[in-house]
N, C-alpha and C positions, 0 to 999 in steps of 0.2 A: 238688491240681494236679500235684504232683511225681509221684505214682503214674500219673496219666493221661499225663503227658509221657514217662515211662519206657516206658509201653506203646506210645506212638506211635513212640518211637525203635526199639523192638523190631520193630514193624510195618514201618517204613521199611527197616531192615536186612534183614528177611526178604523184602522185595519187590524190592529193587534194590541193586546195589553202591554203596557210599559210600566215596569215596577220601580225604575230608578232613573236618575239623570244619566248615569253612566250607560245604562241600556239604551236610553233615547239617543245619546251621543253616538253609540255604535250603529244604531239603525240609520241615523242620518249619514254617518260615514259610508255605510253600504250604498246609500243613494248619492254619494259623491259630494256631500256637504260636510265640511270639516269645521267644527266650532270648538271654542274653548269652554270650559265649565262656566266661566263668568258670563260669556255671551249666552249660553244656554239658560242660565238662571234668569237673565234679563228677559229672554224670550218667553220663558215660563210665566214670568210676572206679567208681561204684556198680554199674553193669551189668557190670563186669569185662570190658569190650570189649577185644579185642586188635586191633592194626593190623599188617597184613602187606602184601605187594606188591599184593594185590587190594583193599585198603582195610580197613575195620573189619569185625570178625567177632563174632558173639555167642558166649559161652562154650560153648554147646551145639552150635555149628557149624551151626545151621539157617539158613544164608544162601542166597540165590540164587547162581547161578554168577557169579563175579566177572569183571571185565574181563580179568584175566590168564587165567582158565579159558577164557573165550570165545576168546581169542587162541590158546590151546593147541589148541583144537578147530578152528581155522581157520574159524570162523563169525563174520563181523563182527556187531557189535551193531546193532540196528535204529536208525533215526533217532530214534524215540521214546525209546529207552534212552540214546542219546547226548545228546539235548536234556535229558532228565531229569538226567543226570549232570553236564553241563557248561554248559547254557544258563542265561543270566541274564535278558536282556531283548531285545526286538526293536522296531525302528522302521523305518518306510518313508520313503524320500526319493525322490520322483518314481517312476521305474521301477526303483528299487533298494531292497533291504531289507538293513538292517544288524542282524546278530545278535551280541550281546555274549555272551562265554563267560567261564568262569574262565580264569586264566592257563594256557596250554598246551592249552586245549580247542578252539581254533578249527580246527586242521587235521583232527583226527578227526571233528569235526562236519561240516566241509565235505566230507570224503570220504563220510560217510554221506548227505549231501544229494546228492552227485553220483551215488551208487548208486541213489537213488530215481528219477532221470531224470524229474523233473517237467517236463512240456512247456513250462510257462510260465517256467522258469528257463533262461536262456541259458548261464549259467556262474556259478562261485563263485570267490572269491579269499579266502584265509585268511591272517591274520596270526597273532599269538600268542594274542590274546584277542578277536578280531573276525573275523566272516565277512561278506563282502559278497556278496550274491546279486543278480545282474543279471537282470532280468526283461524280457520282450518289450515290456511297456508298463505304465503306471501302474495300470490296472485289475487286471492280473495280479499286480503287486507287492502291491496291497492284499489280494488273495486269499491270496497266500503269507504275508504278514504275519499275517493272521487265522489261518491254519492253524498257523503257528509259535507264535503267542500262545496258542492253545488247547493246544498241546503243553506249553508252559511252565507253564500254569496247572493242569494235571492233577496 
């Protein structure tokens, strides 16, 4: 199981930026691997991962462009990348959708949502770890919730 988990960690880091242990643990959980913080710390040590401004890096440097690198290129990350990096869960409340994020993740996620210009979303409001999406009606809110839930589960 350890070797398989280490391989999945390598795959995760090779496919998307990972800024924190908590984010890595969530990405592993989405792949069906449940680990404690202590186990994950040992795995990080075994893999000799380093952590810089863009997040964790493999020792051989075979990572995808990090959030910092994307910012340097003046190319905003896609909504999918933002949800993958910061999103936790989503719930509908009448014509509104509440998207929970990691601390500090709400505003960049809201900005990515605004760039998408989804016609069923009237507007977004971001706090520190919550994005409120106001939709035109309950039916559209349900569609938005389903779309975001799908992005969270990938």
